[in-house]
C-alpha positions as CSV (number, residue, x, y, z in Angstrom):
1,M,11.1,111.8,34.1
2,R,11.1,115.4,32.8
3,R,13.0,116.3,29.8
4,R,14.8,119.6,29.2
5,P,12.9,121.9,26.8
6,H,14.4,121.7,23.3
7,A,16.9,119.0,24.3
8,H,16.9,117.6,20.7
9,H,16.1,120.7,18.8
10,N,17.3,121.1,15.2
11,P,19.2,124.4,15.1
12,L,17.7,125.2,11.6
13,D,14.1,125.0,12.9
14,L,12.3,127.8,14.9
15,Y,11.7,127.4,18.5
16,G,8.1,126.7,19.6
17,G,6.3,128.3,22.6
18,E,7.3,127.1,26.0
19,G,3.7,127.1,27.4
20,R,2.4,128.8,30.5
21,L,4.5,130.9,32.8
22,R,4.5,130.1,36.5
23,Y,2.2,132.1,38.7
24,N,4.2,133.8,41.5
25,P,1.8,135.7,43.7
26,K,3.1,138.5,45.8
27,V,3.6,137.6,49.4
28,P,2.0,140.2,51.7
29,R,4.5,142.0,53.9
30,R,4.0,141.5,57.6
31,R,4.6,144.2,60.1
32,P,7.7,143.6,62.3
33,R,6.9,142.1,65.7
34,Q,7.4,144.4,68.6
35,M,7.7,144.0,72.3
36,P,6.4,146.6,74.9
37,D,9.0,148.4,77.0
38,Q,7.7,146.7,80.2
39,R,8.6,143.3,78.7
40,W,12.1,144.5,77.8
41,N,12.6,145.7,81.4
42,E,11.4,142.3,82.7
43,L,13.8,140.5,80.3
44,F,16.8,142.6,81.4
45,A,15.9,142.2,85.1
46,A,15.7,138.4,84.6
47,L,19.3,138.2,83.2
48,R,21.8,137.3,85.9
49,S,25.0,139.0,84.6
50,N,26.0,142.3,83.1
51,R,27.7,140.3,80.3
52,D,24.4,138.8,79.2
53,R,22.8,142.3,79.4
54,A,25.6,143.7,77.3
55,I,25.2,141.0,74.6
56,L,21.4,141.5,74.5
57,A,21.8,145.3,74.3
58,L,24.3,144.9,71.5
59,G,21.9,142.8,69.5
60,I,19.0,145.1,70.1
61,S,20.9,148.3,69.3
62,N,22.3,146.8,66.1
63,A,19.2,144.9,65.0
64,A,21.5,141.9,64.6
65,R,20.2,138.4,63.7
66,A,20.8,135.6,66.2
67,S,23.2,133.9,63.9
68,E,25.3,137.1,63.6
69,L,25.5,137.4,67.4
70,L,26.3,133.8,67.9
71,G,29.0,134.0,65.2
72,V,31.0,136.8,66.8
73,R,34.6,135.7,67.6
74,G,37.3,137.4,69.6
75,V,39.1,138.5,66.4
76,D,35.9,140.3,65.3
77,V,36.2,142.7,68.3
78,D,38.4,145.8,68.2
79,W,38.9,146.5,71.9
80,G,40.9,149.7,71.4
81,D,38.2,151.4,69.3
82,Q,35.4,149.6,71.0
83,L,34.0,148.2,67.7
84,V,32.5,144.9,66.8
C-alpha cells in the first residue's frame, strides 16, 4: 500500500526531497495516413445511395471524427442555412 507523501508531516519541520521525477519521453509524431484518389473513387462507387455518399463527403470535407458524425442529430442541422 502506497502512502501519500508527507501524510504525517509536522508543519514546523522543513519538507524533504521527493525523490526522482518521472521520465516522460516524447512520443514521435506520426504522419497522417492518406488514401490515394483512386481508392476514394472506388469507395464512392461502392456506396449504394446518394445519402451515404453525402455523409461520407461531409465527413471528409470537415475532417470530422467518426464519433462526431455518428452523434449528429436532427436538431443539429439547420436546413434553412444548410449548416450542420
